[in-house]
Structures are given as C-alpha cells and as structure tokens.
N, C-alpha and C positions, 0 to 999 in steps of 0.2 A: 809616766811614769809615776804622776799620782793618781790616774785612775787606777793601776795594780794596787796600790797600798791601799785606797778607798774598798777593792772589793776586798782584797785580801781582809779585813778588819772583818766585813761581811762575812766574809765564810765562817771565819772564828765563831762573831754572833749567833749565827744559826746553827752553828754546832754543839756551840754550850746551850745549859738546858739550868733550869733552876729547882731539878731532882737531888734534893740531899743523898738519897743511897747511888748514887752516881761517885764511882771511881775517883772520876777527872776534873767533874765540876764541882761537887759534894766534899760530904765530910767522911767518905764510905774509905776503912781499911783492908787493904788483900793480904793476904798469909797463907800460909798450908799449900794445898795441891791446885795442878793443872791439870785441865782434860781437855782434849779437844774431839769433838764431834758434831753429829749433820742436826740439824731443829727440825725435829717430828712434831713439832704445833708448837703455835703461835697465839698468848692468849696478852691480854691490856697488863703491861707491865713486865711479863711472864713468857720465859720457852722453854719449850720442853726438849732436851739437847738428847742424844742417845749414841752408844760408841759401843763397838765390840774388844773384848778383852778375852786373857786365858784364864783358867781355873784350873789349878790340878787336882783333879780326883783319884786322890787315895786309894780306893778300893781297883782301881785298875788300872793305876799307873800310870796313869793321860794325863794328857789335858784337852782341856775344851773349852769349845767357842762359847761365850755368853755375853747377853745383850746387857745392855747399864743403861737405865735412865735417870738424869737427874733434870732436876726444875730449877730454873739459875734465874734471877732479877735480870732483864730487858730497860737499860738506862731510856730516858727520852730522848735523848742525843742519838739513839742508834736506834731508835724504832723504824723510821726510813731504808735504812739499808740491810734487816736483818729480815730475808724471809725464809717460808717452810723449805726443806732443801738444800740450805747453804751451811757451810763449814763454817763454825764460830771454835773460840777460843775463849775459854772460861774460869775462872779462878777463886777460889775460896775466900769468904768474910764471913763476917760476924752474923748470929742466924738473923735471918731478917720477917721471918714469917715460921711457920709451920714447918713448912715442906722443903720451903727456898733457904738454901745456905753456902750458895754461888751468883757468881755475879760476868753478863757476860761483858768479854776484856775489849775484844776485836774481832772482823769476822776476817778468814780465811779465805787465801784461792785453792781450787780444784788439785793444782800442783803440788799446794804442801798436804794436802789430805795424803797422797800414795806415802809420803816420804813416813 
C-alpha cells in the first residue's frame, strides 16, 4: 500500500504546474461562457478551438451554420494531453492577452462530442 500512496503523490506532482494562469494550480478565476470544440491549431501556451453554431438570417428567415474560432490559453499541466483534433472544453476568464479570453478546462471524449 505504501507504493500506491507514493505513486499517487508522484502523479499529483507531475500534473501540477507553476503556471500562474492555470485555473487549477494558479490564481486564474473562471466566469461566464463555456464552449466545447475541436482543437484546430496548437501554439506554445495557446490553442485555437473551432465549433459550429446556428445563426438566424433575418432576410431569408432561416438558420445558417457558421464556424466560430476562439483562441484559448493552454495550461502547462495540460500541454502533453491536448493535441490537434482533440475535443476540449473551454471557459471564459479575464483577458490574458489581445486575443485570449478563454482557458482550456478539460479534454473530452469523442462520445461527448456527439451530444
């Protein structure tokens, strides 16, 4: 049993990060909107998320599908987990830079994507 406890501590230490803009290990507060989308591009400390939504077009009195692209902060503790093509959940936070106003909260399964 001692081995399992030490293994759990190691896992926690590995997953923790010293990133001050991490919602789990830092001081970043989450608020506002939540989105789910696919990772389109990955950069250092940042990812671009894309998702489809329905927009009402008044002229034709119909709905049209549009794609929305949002840039989100990628905490250092999640950099290894998230890759291009993954389905992730992002939440709104304070503005971190000119284009980043969201942060990646978790990586979702493909089953949750269909719902």
